[in-house]
ZAGU-219276 format. One record per residue (C-alpha): residue in three letters; x, y, z. Coordinates in pm, whole numbers, plus 32768, in hexadecimal, padded with zeros to 4 digits. Each point is the difference from the previous one (the first is absolute). Layout:
BEGIN
ALAXYZ;...
% end
This chain:
BEGIN
MET5683E5477ECC;THR80577F1F8107;PRO81507FF38090;SER81017F2B7F13;LEU80B47F1F80FA;VAL81097F057FC1;PRO7F847EB7806C;VAL80B27F82814D;ASP80E17EC38000;ALA7F6B7F418112;ASP813B7F47804E;LEU80CA813D8004;PHE7F1480D480DD;ASN7F087F4F80EA;THR7F0581108014;GLU7F2A7F5680F3;ALA80EC7FC18106;PHE8083815C7FBB;ASP7EA880818030;THR7FD57F5F8133;ALA8130805580A9;LEU7FCA81687FA7;GLN7E9E7FE28097;GLN80A67F82813B;ASP80AC8143805B;THR81457F647F95;PRO80F681467FD2;PRO7FC880417E87;LEU817F80877FB5;PRO80A87EA9805A;LEU7EE47F3B7F6D;PHE800980BB7EBB;ARG818880067FFD;ASP80177E958038;THR7EFD7F977EFA;LEU80A480E07F00;SER815C7F868042;ALA7F8D7E99800A;ALA7F5480257EC4;GLN811980987F5A;GLU80F37EEE8060;GLU7EF87F0B7F6D;LEU800B80B37ECE;ALA818A80047FE4;ARG80027E81804F;ARG7EF07FC87EE3;PHE80E080B07F1C;TYR813C7F328056;ALA7F2D7ECC7FD2;GLY7FCD80597E8A;ARG7EA880CB8023;ALA7FC480F17EE2;ALA800C815E8045;THR7EBB80477F41;GLU7F4D7F548113;LEU80CA80808100;VAL7FE1816A7FCE;ALA7E967FE57FFC;SER7FEE7F32814A;ARG80B6812180A9;ALA7F2280FE7F76;GLY7ED97F318092;LEU80BE7FEB814B;ILE802F8178801E;ASP7E9180407F82;ALA7F7F7F19811C;LEU80EA80B380F5;LEU7FA6816E7FA4;LEU7E917FCB801D;ARG80287F758161;ALA8101811C805D;TRP7F0B81057F6A;GLY7EFD7F6880FC;LEU80DB8068811D;TYR7FFB81817FBA;PHE7EB980657F1C;GLU7EA37F998026;PRO7F6F7EE17F2F;GLY7F2F80967EDA;ASP8090814E801F;PRO7F6F80AE7ED7;GLY80F381208004;ILE81547F3B7FA4;ALA808C7EE37F33;LEU81377F5C7FFC;LEU80A07FB97EA5;ALA81147F1C7F92;VAL80AD80B97EDD;GLY81377FAD7F26;GLY806F7EAE7FE8;TYR7F3F7FB78131;GLY7EE180767F40;ARG80427EE87F13;GLY80097F038105;GLU81637FBF7FEB;LEU80E6800E8115;HIS816B7F918016;PRO80A27FAF8151;ALA809A81578042;SER7F1F80C77F17;ASP7F54814080A7;VAL7E9A7FD8804E;ASP7F7E81427F50;LEU7ED180888092;MET7F0A81267FD4;LEU7F07805A810A;LEU7EE280C47F48;PRO7F3980D580DF;ALA7EBA80907F70;GLU80408163809C;ASP80EC80B280EA;PRO80D77EEE8080;ALA803E809A8144;PRO7F0C7F5480CA;TYR80C57EC47FA1;HIS814B80738044;SER803E7F518142;ALA7F577EBB7F91;ILE80DE801A7EC5;GLU8151803880BA;GLY7FAD7ED380F9;PHE7FB67F197EE0;LEU812D805E7F30;THR80E37FE78143;PHE7F777EB0801F;LEU80577F8F7EB4;TRP815C80618024;ASP801B7F5E8152;ILE7F8A7EA57F94;GLY811080127ED5;LEU7F6880837EE2;GLU80A680EA7F27;VAL7EF380E87F95;GLY7FD780FE7F08;GLN7EEC80E18059;SER7F3C81347F8C;VAL7ECE8093807D;ARG7F2D80C47EE8;THR7E9F80807FE4;LEU7F507FE37EAC;ASN807481587F8F;GLU814E7FC4806D;CYS80017EBA7F3A;GLN7FB380907EDD;GLN80DB812A8031;GLU812B7F348027;ALA7FC67F157EFF;ARG7FCF810F7F0D;ARG81538092804F;ASP80C47EA98047;ILE7FDB7ED67EE2;THR80817F188111;VAL7EDA805980E2;ALA7F087FC47EF8;THR809C7EC37FA9;ASN800A7F818166;LEU7E90807B801D;GLN7FA67F507ECA;GLU80637EA680AA;ALA7F55805A8150;ARG7F277EF580A3;LEU7EFB803D8108;LEU80687F3D816A;ILE7EF4809180DD;GLY7F2681307FF7;PRO7EC880907F34;PRO7FF97F707E85;ALA7F53815F7FA2;LEU813880AF8070;PHE80F07F177F46;GLU7F3680277EE7;GLN800981718019;GLN817780027FEB;ARG800A7F117EDA;GLN7F1780F17F42;LEU80AC813D8054;CYS81627F677F9A;GLY7F837F407EDD;PRO807480627E9F;GLU7EC880CF7FC5;GLN806A80F3810E;ILE81827FFA7FF2;TRP81207F517F2C;PRO7F1E7F977EDD;SER80917EC07F4E;ARG80D880DF7F0B;GLU809680DA8108;PHE80417ECF80F0;PHE80AA7F1F7EEC;GLU80D081257F9E;ALA807780458160;LYS80407E8D8042;LEU80D97FDC7EC6;GLN80B78121806A;GLU802D7F74814B;GLN80987EB37F85;GLN80E980977F19;LYS809E80E28120;ARG80037EB680C5;HIS80BF7F3B7EE6;GLU80F581297FFE;LYS805C7FBF8145;PHE80877EA87F93;HIS808D80727EBF;ASP7EDD7F757F4D;THR80847EA28056;ALA7F8F7EF280D7;TYR81417F2D7FF4;ASN80AB80938123;LEU80DA7F5280F3;GLU7F12803D8115;PRO7EAF80417F52;ASN7ECF809B80BC;ILE7EFA7F1E7FBA;LYS7EDD80E2804B;GLU8068813E7F4E;GLY81007F797EE3;PRO7F997FE47E90;GLY7F377ECE7FEA;GLY7FB67FE98168;LEU7EC0800780E6;ARG7FCA81647FC4;ASP7FF87FD97E88;ILE7ED47EDC8024;GLN7F6080FB80CF;ILE7FEB81257F0D;ILE7F5E7F137F2D;GLY7EF37FCF8101;TRP7FDB8156806B;VAL7FB480607E98;ALA7F277EDE7FBA;LYS7F2480588135;ARG7FFA818E7FB1;HIS7FB67FC77E94;TYR7F337EC27FE8;ASN7F847FDE8166;ALA80B37E958010;GLU80337F94816A;THR80F37EEF7F8B;LEU80E57FD97EEE;TYR7F477EC27F86;GLN7EE380F77F9F;LEU80F1808D7F02;VAL7FE17E9A7F4F;GLU7E9680287FFE;HIS801F81697F52;GLY80EF7F737F04;PHE812C80D9805B;LEU80BC7ED88084;THR803A7E9E7F6A;ARG7FC27ED380FA;ASN81797FC57FC5;GLU806B81578064;TYR7F2C7FF08127;ARG80AD7EB48074;THR815380B17FDA;LEU7F96811A80CB;HIS7F5A7F108104;GLU81347F398016;GLY80F880FE7FF8;GLN7F5380BA8130;ALA7FFE7EBC80B3;PHE815E7FCE7FE0;LEU8055816D806D;TRP7F267FBB810D;GLN80B17EDB8071;VAL815780BC7FF8;ARG7F71811A80BC;PHE7F527F4E8109;GLY81427F518040;LEU80DB81477FE2;HIS7F1A80988124;LEU803D7EB880CB;ILE81697FE77FDF;ALA8044817A8024;GLY7F1B801D8130;ARG7F5681377F6B;ARG7F7F809F7EBB;GLU80F37FCA7EFD;ASP7FBA7FF27E97;ARG816D800E7F71;LEU80957EB47FB8;LEU8148804680B1;PHE81237EF67FEF;ASP7FD77FC9816F;HIS7EBC7F4F7FC5;GLN80227F7C7E7C;ARG80BD7EEA8064;GLU7F207F8F8136;LEU7EDD801B7F0D;ALA80AA7F397F04;ARG803A7EE280F7;HIS7E8F80288065;PHE7F767FF17EC5;GLY80C57EBC7FC5;TYR810580737F19;ARG81687F4D800F;ASP815C80357F8A;ASN80387F2C7EB4;PHE806880037EA0;LYS7F0E81157FBB;GLY809980E480D9;LEU7FD880788167;ALA7EB27FBF80AD;VAL7FF9817D8048;GLU8037804C7E78;GLN7EFA7EF37FAA;PHE7F0780AC80DF;MET805C81627F7B;LYS7FE67F847EAC;GLN7E8A7F988034;TYR7FC9816A80B2;TYR808180A57EE3;ARG7F4D7F547EE4;THR7EB6801480D0;VAL803181828019;MET805480177E96;GLU7ED27F487F9B;LEU7F1C80E280E3;GLY80C581357F71;ARG7FA57F8F7EA3;LEU7E997FCA8052;ASN7FE3813D80BD;GLU808280DD7EE8;MET7F1E7F4A7F01;LEU7ED0803380F6;LEU804481778041;GLN802B80397E8E;LEU7EA97F5D7FEF;PHE7F6580DF80FB;LYS80C7812A7F47;GLU7F2E7FAE7EB9;GLU7EBC7FD780A7;ILE8026812F80EF;LEU80D880EE7F9E;LEU7FD27FCE7E62;ALA7E907F897FFB;ASP7F9881777F70;GLU80F87FD87EF1;GLN7F7D7F607ECF;PRO80EE805C7EE9;GLU801A7F207ED2;PRO81207F118017;ILE8147805C7F37;SER80827ED57F25;LEU81647FB6803F;ASN801E7EC37F20;ARG7F427ED87F9F;ARG7FFB7F7F8177;PHE8020812780D9;GLN7F52815A8048;ALA8005811F80E1;ARG7EB7803480D5;LYS7FFC813E80F2;GLY818B800A8005;TYR80327E808056;LEU806B7ED37F16;GLU7EFA7EF67FCD;VAL7FCC7ED87EED;LYS7F18801C7EF5;ASP7F657EB38044;GLU800C7F25813F;ASN80787EDF7F22;VAL812B80B67F82;PHE80F07F3680B1;VAL7F817ECB7F9F;HIS7FF4804C7E96;TYR815380B1801E;PRO80E27F7980FE;PHE811A80FD7FC2;ALA7F2E81068071;LEU804E7FA38152;LEU814180B07FB6;GLU7FAF80F67F1A;VAL7F0680AB80FE;PHE8152807B80AE;LEU809880797EC7;VAL7ECA80C77F98;LEU801880A7816C;MET815B805F7FBB;GLN7FA480807EAF;HIS7EDD80D6807F;PRO8082808D814D;GLU7EE480E78006;LEU7F2A7EEE807E;ASN7FF07FFF8189;GLY7FDB7E8A8010;VAL7F427EB27FBF;ARG7E927FDD801E;ALA7F947EFA811B;ASN7F477F2D7F17;THR81387FEB7F34;ILE80E47FB98130;ARG7F1E7EF28068;LEU7FFF7F697E93;ILE81997FF28005;ARG7FF77F6C8137;ASP7F077EF57FBD;HIS80BD7FAF7EB6;THR814C7FDF807A;TRP7FEA7E827FD3;LEU801880357E95;ILE81838059801D;ASP808C7EAE7FF9;GLY810E7F467F67;SER7F8080387E85;PHE7FA881768041;ARG816C802F8082;ALA80927F6F7EDA;ASP7F3D80B37F0F;LEU80CB80F77F36;ARG7F0180FE8006;ASN7FDA8009816E;ARG818D8004802E;SER801B813C7F14;LEU7EE0809780BD;PHE80C07FC8812F;MET814E809A7F7C;GLU7F39812D7F78;ILE7F7B8041815C;VAL816F7FEC8083;ARG808080DA7ED9;TYR7EEA80EE7FFF;GLY80AB80DC812E;HIS7F1A80DE8070;GLY7EF97F8380F6;PHE80A97EA7802D;THR801A8028816D;HIS7E8D802B8021;ALA7F997F147EED;LEU81087EE780BF;ARG7F4880328162;ARG7E9D7FEE7F6D;MET80887EB37F59;HIS80697FA5814D;ARG7EBA804D80B8;TYR7F2C7F737F01;GLY80AB7EA78004;VAL808880167E9F;LEU8175802C8052;ALA801E7EB980C8;ALA7F247F467EFA;TYR80F9806A7ED8;LEU81397FDC80D9;PRO7FA57ECC80E8;LEU815580438088;PHE7F8A81598086;GLY7EE87F68808B;ARG80CC7F2C80F5;ILE80B2812380A7;VAL7EC580B6802C;GLY7FCD8040816D;GLN81637F528044;MET80BC80D1810B;GLN81467FCB809A;HIS7FFD7FFC8176;ASP81088124804D;LEU802881608039;PHE80C3803E7E8B;HIS7EDF7FAB7F28;VAL7EB380B4807E;TYR7F2D7FAC7EC4;THR7F8D7EB37F82;VAL80BA7F9D7EE0;ASP7EF380497F05;GLU7FD8814B808C;HIS816380448003;THR80037F9F7E92;LEU7EF680FC7F99;MET80D7810D80E1;VAL81237FC17F2C;VAL7F4B80267EB8;ARG7F7481518088;ASN815E8079806E;LEU80857FC77EA0;ARG7EDB80A67F68;ARG8016813980C3;PHE815980127F74;THR7F67804F7EA9;VAL7F0281178076;PRO807C815C800A;GLY7F4A8078812B;TYR80D27EEF80D2;PHE816480747F55;HIS806180AA813B;GLU7FF67ED580C5;PHE811B7F447F59;PRO809E80C27EEC;LEU80F97F217FB0;CYS7EF97EC97FD8;SER7F1280DD7F2C;GLU813380837F2D;ILE80867E8F7FCC;MET7E8A7F877FBD;GLN7FE880DA7EC3;ARG81367F557F85;ILE7FB17E8C8010;PRO7FA27F617EB0;LYS7EB37F328082;GLN7F6B80668147;GLU7F377ECD7FE8;LEU81197F12803A;LEU801380B8815A;LEU7E9D7FD18042;LEU80317EA57FB2;ALA81207FD380EE;ALA7F4C80AD8108;LEU7ECF7EF77FDE;PHE80CC7EDC8030;HIS810B805880E0;ASP7F6C7F68811A;ILE7EFF7F127F58;ALA80AA7EF48082;LYS8002805A818D;GLY7F7E7EE380CF;ARG80967EFE7F10;ALA810B7F1D8068;GLY8136807F7F76;ASP8094813C7F9D;HIS7F0280F27F9E;SER80C580BD7F20;THR80757ED87F37;LEU7EA67F6B7FE0;GLY7F6B81467FBB;ALA80EB80347EF3;SER7FA37EAF7F5D;ASP7E8A806D8020;ALA806881517F48;ARG80AB7F567EF1;GLU7ED67F147FB6;PHE7F2081168016;CYS80C980D87EFE;ARG802E7EED7F0F;ASN7E8E7FBC8004;HIS7FB681647FD7;SER80DB800E7EAE;LEU810C80E580A7;SER815180067F45;ARG81237F328098;TYR80AF8134806C;ASP7ECF809C80A8;THR7FB27E93809E;ASN81637FF5808A;LEU7FFB8159809E;VAL7EC67FC280B1;ALA80827EBA8077;TRP815580868063;LEU7F4B813180C1;VAL7F297F2680B7;LYS81127F0F806D;ASN80DB81178069;HIS7EF980F08099;LEU80AA7FEC813B;LEU818180377F81;MET800B81717FF1;SER7F66802F8184;SER80C67EE18089;THR815D808E7F53;ALA7F9C815E8086;GLN7FB27F8F8162;ARG80DF7EFE8052;LYS813780447F33;ASP8118812E8000;ILE7F9780BF7EC6;SER811380F6803D;ASP80EB7EDB7F80;PRO803180237E8C;GLU80237E6F7FF8;ILE7EA97FCB80AA;VAL7F53810C7EEB;HIS80E17F547EE5;GLU7F607EA98076;PHE7EBA80828003;ALA802E80AC7E9E;GLU80617EAC7F74;GLN7ECC7F56809B;VAL7F2681137F65;GLY80B880007EC0;ASP7F75813D7F49;MET7F3A81558026;VAL7EA87F577F9B;HIS800B7F068112;LEU807680EF80FE;ASN7EF580FA7FC3;TYR7EF37F01800F;LEU80887F6F8141;TYR803B814C809C;LEU7E8680667FCA;LEU7F867EA98068;THR80D080018151;VAL7F7F8164804E;ALA7E8E7F887FA6;ASP803F7ED080D0;ILE807A80978143;ARG7F0781178007;GLY7EFA7EED7FE8;THR80697F34811B;SER7F8780F880E7;GLU7FD4817B8044;HIS81138006810C;VAL81037F067F60;TRP806981197EE5;ASN80B58120807A;SER80FA81017F92;TRP81307F25804C;LYS7FAA7F0B7F2C;ASP7F9F80DF7EEB;ALA814F80988015;LEU80BD7EA7800C;LEU7F597F757ED0;GLN804B81347F42;GLU817780058062;LEU80067E797F86;TYR7F4D80657EC0;HIS80D2811F7FAF;ALA813F7F4C805C;THR7F757ECC7F18;VAL7FC080FE7EE6;ARG8178808D801B;ALA807B7E8B7FFF;LEU7F3B7FAA7ED1;ARG805D81397F4F;ARG816E7FA1803D;GLY7FDA7E9D7F93;LEU7FE27EC580AB;LYS81597F9A7F74;ASN809F8146808E;PRO7FA07FF58170;LEU806B812E80F4;VAL80FA7FA180DB;GLN80078074816B;SER814A80A87FBC;GLU7F5080DB7EEE;LEU7EFC807980CD;VAL80BA80508143;ALA80E880E67F22;GLU7EC080AE7F52;ARG7F76803D813D;ARG8134808280C2;ALA804580DE7EBE;ALA7EA18074802C;ALA80028044815B;ALA816380CB7FE7;GLU7F5F80E27EE7;LEU7ED4804C80DB;LEU80CD804A8130;GLU80EA810E7F3A;SER80CD7FEE8125;ASP819480937FE9;ASP81497F428021;GLU801B7FEB8195;HIS7E867F89800A;ASN80307EF97EE6;VAL80F17F6A80D2;LEU7F277FC68131;ILE7EF47F987F15;ASN80BC7EF27F57;GLN80917F918154;LEU7E957FD9806E;TRP7F9F7F577ED0;ASP81287F0A7FFC;ASN7FA07F928165;LEU7EB37FAD7F9E;GLY80337F227EDF;ASP7F7C7FA27EA8;GLU7EC27F7680AA;TYR7F9A815F806E;PHE800C80897E97;LEU7F117ECE7F9E;ARG7EF9803380CB;TYR7FE0819E7FF7;PHE7FC480ED7EFC;PRO80D7812B7FDA;ASP7F1B80E3808C;GLU7FEA7F3E8130;ILE81747FDA800A;VAL802281748015;TRP7F03800E8129;HIS80B37F1180C9;THR8173808F7FAC;GLN7FA38165805C;ALA7F567F8E8133;ILE811A7F318073;LEU812480D87FA1;ASN7F40813A80BB;THR7FE97F3E815B;ASP81037FD58102;LEU80277E938069;GLU7F9C805F8173;ASP7EC8805D7F86;LEU7F977EBE7F4D;PRO7F177F617FBC;VAL7FBE80B47EAB;ILE7E707FDB7FE0;LEU7F5080747EE3;PHE7E977FFB7F8D;ARG7F447FEE7EB5;GLU7E8F8004803E;GLN7FC37F787E9C;SER811A7F7B7F31;ARG80447F837EA6;ARG7FC67EA18075;GLY7E94804F808F;GLY80107FF2817F;THR808980E680FB;GLU81827FD78023;ILE80DE8035810C;PHE81707FD77FD4;ILE80F87FCB8118;TYR817980348014;THR80B27F848131;ARG81157F258083;ASP7FA57EB07FD9;HIS7F697F1380FF;PRO7F687EA67FFB;ASN7EBF809680B3;LEU7FA1810F7F08;PHE7F127F427F3E;SER7F417F9A8122;LEU7FFB816180A3;ILE7F7580A77EC6;THR7EF37EF37FB0;SER7F888003815A;VAL7FF081887FF6;LEU7F2E7FE77EC0;SER7F287EE3804E;GLN7F9080BB813B;ALA7FA281347F62;GLY7F217F2D7F27;MET80D27FF07EC6;THR80207EFF7F10;VAL815A7FCB7F73;VAL7FFE7F967E78;ASP8185801F7FC1;ALA81547FF2809D;ARG815380497F7C;ILE810A7FB480EF;LEU818080647F8D;ALA81217FFF80E0;SER811F80CA7F98;SER817A7F8D8013;ASP803A80F38109;GLY7F0F7F7880F4;TYR7EC980E67FD2;THR7EBC7F827F7E;LEU7EFE80907EF1;ASP7E887F86804B;THR7EE8807F7F44;PHE7EAA7F93804E;GLN7EB880387F27;TYR7EBF800580C4;LEU7E84802D7FEA;ASP7EEE80408107;SER7EDF7F308064;SER7F4B804E7ED0;GLY812C7FB97F09;GLU804481577FBD;PRO813380CD8029;VAL801E80BB815F;ARG7FCE817F7F98;ASP7FCB805D8170;THR815380D08051;LEU7FC77FD7816C;ARG7FCA7E898006;ASN81577FE47F51;SER80AE80F380C6;GLN7F9A7F2D813C;ILE806F7ECC7F3B;ARG814A80C67FB6;ASN80388077816F;LYS7FAC7EA7808F;LEU81217F677F1A;TYR80E480EE8044;HIS80097FD68168;LEU80117E8B7FDE;LEU81187FE67EF0;ARG80CB80CF80E8;ASN800E7EE180E2;PRO7FBC7EBF7F13;GLY805C7F118105;GLN7EAC801680BC;GLU7EC87F2D7FDE;ALA7F2080477EF1;PRO7EB8809B8075;GLU7EDE7F08804A;ILE7EE57FF37EFE;THR7ECD80358085;ARG7F3680117ED6;ARG7F097EC57FD0;LEU7FD57F2F7F01;PRO7EB680537F1F;ARG7EDB7F288044;GLN7FD47F797EBE;ALA81747F9A7FF6;LYS7FDF7F2D812F;HIS7F3F7EFA7F3A;PHE81177FC97F0F;LYS815A7FB880B6;ILE80BD7F337F1F;SER811B7F1B806C;THR815A80B37FE3;GLU80E87F8B7F11;ILE818380537FFC;TYR80FE7F9C7EF8;PHE814B80587F85;GLU80C37FFF7EA8;ASP816C806F7FBB;ASP805481197F17;ILE817B800C7F9A;GLU803A81248126;ARG7ECA800980C4;THR7F007EF980A9;ILE7E8D80487F98;MET7F0D7FBC80FB;HIS7EA77FDA7FB1;ILE7EE7802680F6;LYS7E827FB77FC9;THR7EF380368115;TYR7EDB80B2806F;ASP802181748015;ARG7FE880B18145;PRO806D814380BB;GLY81907FF58052;LEU80367EF27F11;LEU813D809B7F5A;SER806580598168;SER7FF57EC1806B;ILE80CD7F6B7EFA;GLY80F881128018;ALA801D7FA38178;ALA80757E977F9A;PHE810E80B57F0B;TYR806780C88116;GLN80207ED280F5;HIS80D57F5F7F1F;ARG80C481207F7F;ILE7F697FCB7EA0;GLN804E81037EF3;LEU7EE0806D7F56;HIS805B807C7E8C;ASN7EAC80207F50;ALA7E937F9D8048;LYS7EE97FC27F07;ILE7EAB803080CB;ALA7ECE7F6F7F3D;THR7E9D7FF080BC;PHE7EE57F407F5A;GLY7ECC803180E1;GLU80417F438145;ARG81477F5B7F60;VAL8151809C7FF8;GLU81217F7B7F22;ASP812F809C8068;ILE815C7FF47F7E;PHE8153805C80C3;GLU814A80117F66;ILE80FC7FBD8137;THR81597F988061;THR80CF7FCE812F;GLN80A2814D8093;ASP81447FB87F34;ASP7F1A7FF57EBA;GLN80027E917FD4;PRO7EDA7F117FBA;LEU7F6B7F59811B;ASP80687E90802C;ALA7F0C7EF78035;GLY802080048164;LEU7FBB817A8035;LYS7EDF7FE17EF9;GLU7F537F0B80F9;THR804D80CB8147;LEU7F5E812B7F49;ARG7ED27F447F7D;ALA7FA07F8C816A;SER80418159808E;ALA7F3780A77EFC;LEU7EE07F028035;GLU7FFE80388174;GLN7FED816D7FB5;LEU7EEF7FEA7EF9;GLU7F3C7F1780EE;GLU7FFA80D78131;
% end
């Protein structure tokens, strides 16, 4: 076996001129270094000129081959029979991206000690000329031992390529580490399958992350490599195309793999050049630049970066589909080959073989097109099945063209689809299979339009299709007893709703119009209505699904943007909902939707907020929409309940009532009786000279850590408090600001830590309390400077700041939309302080990188702001926020 070298590109590396210079006693180090640097600059120039990465990675491998052979001659005797140099890993395959490691193995025939000095000098030289080298030195026995112990080593050696040295030595290594000696095909495949499963779990089994890993993520380059590794181990196939010759891959499937790999290589090559290092994460920092380089432009289809990422997501989705099918094929060929049980008939069209579903006849879909849907219902009906056999997956994929307009209009197919939706058990898995095999997009072309559709922000971390499937999964989890502990209220409600399939349809359609011009909720409602009519749902059911789609954001926007402690707000929401049926369906959809947006978006505060709105609306509906609860009734109820809890004597009752009268009715609208008792006892037990009163609850009924402050009123308090919380790394999610009639203020802040959880660290809360106590004793000082930095991802989403005002009867409502950053609330508070603005309430709403905060403000004499003061405050706030 002769060395296997990648051909050298003469235009990239002039070997004749290089060898002449080397023979003329030119210092080798600068010669090698300058040659390598110039060649890599030329590769970059070719890439930006539009050359294909499939050509460039081979050119770089050929360049490195040539340089290594010449560097080898500087330290080793020509034709030395005792040592060989091998390329392993990706370099062994003849692929080298701009910043990929050059993986080498030095293979001495015996004890490497005599070569120690030469090896050390050789490797040091490679580093000095600018190569990133990954190296190992192993004897034949060590190769076998390490490969037997570590599947990764075995895989790298499987791809080894002889660069220089005795071919017989290399052949010995191949024999010792071959499947006859270690890792036979069955064990190798099982290990690789487990390796892939663990790797996918790191990415939550989805390729649709905001910043995907193009190498390790699902559908990425590693998934293609796994197919090649198994093929090489089991079939002794040197190339993927040989799988076509073996009959395990069709020409179309090979073309899909080849084109998908070429696209990902193009992206990876660009990533390495842009980052200036090995980088496999498609970070925001690089997505826009790559989109520009590949020729995408902002247009009616969306942002350039969204169009580029849509192609990326669709590519990895298709590669993921092929990976699943081919691994299933290998599983049947390698793991299940010895099992020969008789197939078990399931119906006239399908049977089970070796625990997997398969068609009885390869023409079944031609003769019975409805079987393209029936296959998923059969899977749901037989949960004992492990999946679908590869030949059947291939047949499904090859026959999706049968799902056309007449197929979708056929009553049998419409009934089958609804039977799948209504079946319940196994629906999530069935829907995901329908998606992976291309059936869902074929049956619902509107769904096909959102496949790979992303929104370039930090709030929506999944593509629209993946988010939709996540919402369906979340709803189904509410029905599974093993998950009842996660969301007890949701699970309880789920058991009561009359038709769960209506909820699932609403989830399927709630974002189906994303990416189209117009309001996606309104457009989606129209789509859902048409679907329901076509699938023979009753008028009531059709209207309910359409209403849910149209109003799927209603509950979350009400809870996060409005003061739900106000009975009038709750009554208004109850009127929009109308009855308990609509409320129950909407609450479940809202929770599932928010949880399906991002694992970081859902938190205990939103959970508590939605539950509070749900229960308040239940009370409003039971009371009757024509008999709304007025504020005076609620105030009286809460005062009476708090007084009963306090159980005070007459003397204390006088003090309590004096305090409560000064606090006013608004205080009793915003706090529950137990909170009122907590505040009252602390305030009355504190000497005025010892103010402020600062109370903590590590987890409040509103889901966050709560800090309550009672002190003399001062316009700088909001800025001081929020600056301390921000500097401590906290995220303020809610602020309630109340001024008493006798010059005091009651401020309550709900905050979470950086992970979105309440702060249960008593020491951290104590540090916050101590800092606040000392600052608020002298509130006229400047707020502490915020030294926390803006997160890397958020730097790419700076949106323009919008500030506008509207007038209530007694107050001015100030709306601020801007990008989130450390110290935001403190900066706004500083603007209030500068103009002596009295803050009465704040609604803090954060959506990824975007915040939409609402502040109820007045002048110091409790009057709404006039036009001049509004403009002055707007200018001041903009100046503060742009610093």
